[in-house]
N, C-alpha and C positions, 0 to 999 in steps of 0.2 A: 552394365554387365547382365542384369536381369533381362533387359530388352533383347540383347544378342541371343541369350539362351532361349528366350521365348520364340524368337524368329527361327532359330535352328530347329526347335521342337516342332513348330508349325510346318517348316519345310519338310521335315522327316515324315510327319503325318500325311502331308499332301503327296509326297513321292510314294509312300507305302500304299495309299489309296489308289494312285494311278497304276502302280505295279499290280495291284490286285484285280484291276479291270482287265478282263480278257477280251480280245477282239473276237467278234462272232466268226465262227468258221463258215465259209461259204457252203451251201448245200452241195452234196456230191452230185456230179454230173451223171444223170441216169443213162446217157448215151455212151459213156465210157465203159468199155467192156473189160479191157486188160491191157497190159504192156507186155510185149513179147520181144525176144531177141531172135532174129532169123540169122543163121550163121552162114548161109550160102545164097547165091543169087537165085531168085525164083521169078515166076511170072504170075501176076495178079490180073485176071480178066484180060489176058493177052499182053499186058504191059510189063516190062522188066521192073523188078523190085530188088534193089541192092541189099546185100547183107548188112544189117544194122538193127537198132532198136526202134520199134514202132509202137504207137498207141493204137489200139483197135477201138473203133467207135461204131456203135449200132446206128443204123439209119431207120427211118420209119417205112422204108421201101421194101416190098416183098416181090420176089420174082414170080412171074405168072406160073401157077402150079400146073404140074402134069396131071393127066386124068387120074382121079382117085386120090390125089394128094390134097392135104389141107391147104387153105389159102395162105397160112403163115408157116409153112414147112421150110421155107428158105427165106433168108433175110440178107439184104445188102449190108456189107461191113466196109468201113473206110479205114485205110492205113494212113496214119498221121505221123509226120516227121517234121521237126522244126516248126510246129504250129500250123502246118498246112497239109491238106489231103494230097497224098502222092499216088494213091491207087485205091481201087475198090474191087471187091470180089464178093461172091455169094457164100454164105454159111448155111449149112444144113442145121436145122433146129430140131433137137430131140428132147422130148419132155418125159419126165419120170412117169407121169400118169398114162403115157402111151406105150409103155413097155409091155411085152408079153407077160403073161402070168407065170410062166415057168421056162426053164432053160437058161443058158448062159447069158442071153440078152436081157433076162428079166432083172438082173442086178444093176442098180443105178451106178453110173460112172462115179469114180472118186472125185473129190473136189479139186479145185486149183486150175492152173493153166499149164499146158504142156505143148512143146514144139518138138515134133519127132520126124526124123527122116524115115520114111517107110521102106519096107523090104524092097530091095532092087535099086534103091537110091533115085527113083524117078519122081517122087512126090514128097513134099513136106506137109505134114498134117498139123494144124493148130487146133487144139482142143481147149475150150474154155468152159468151165462150169460156173453158172450163176444161178443160185437158188435151185429151182426145180428144172432148170433148162441147161442143156449142153449145146454149145455151138461148135461145129466142125467145119474147118476151112481147109480145102485141099489145093495146094499150089504146086504146079510142075516146076521141077528144078531146071534152071537154064545153065547150059554148059559154058 
């Protein structure tokens, strides 16, 4: 009987030790920007994008800047669904330290992610705040 109790106690100690071990969490993907729900069909870089949930992923690619623009003023974003890239488009990158010193535009945008149908119903704007940067993506609505 003592032998059985000792085995049960040992089994309890081993299972408690195993339960206390946490699996290390994988590091966050720095390319992952946000998850958004687009509620109507839009076009991304000229290609149709169906209404659904997408993960937005930053790429290291920047669009060629316009004269007077910073080289990192626009960045390519990937729309991911079911583990695969289904479309890409450009996001305008706004930084807090580039805001004017006064006026309505001098206030940093609030945090979070928003998907908004703009006035007139012709464009959907996706706004994602990450740290000191805000990413704006404008997608035309497809009828």
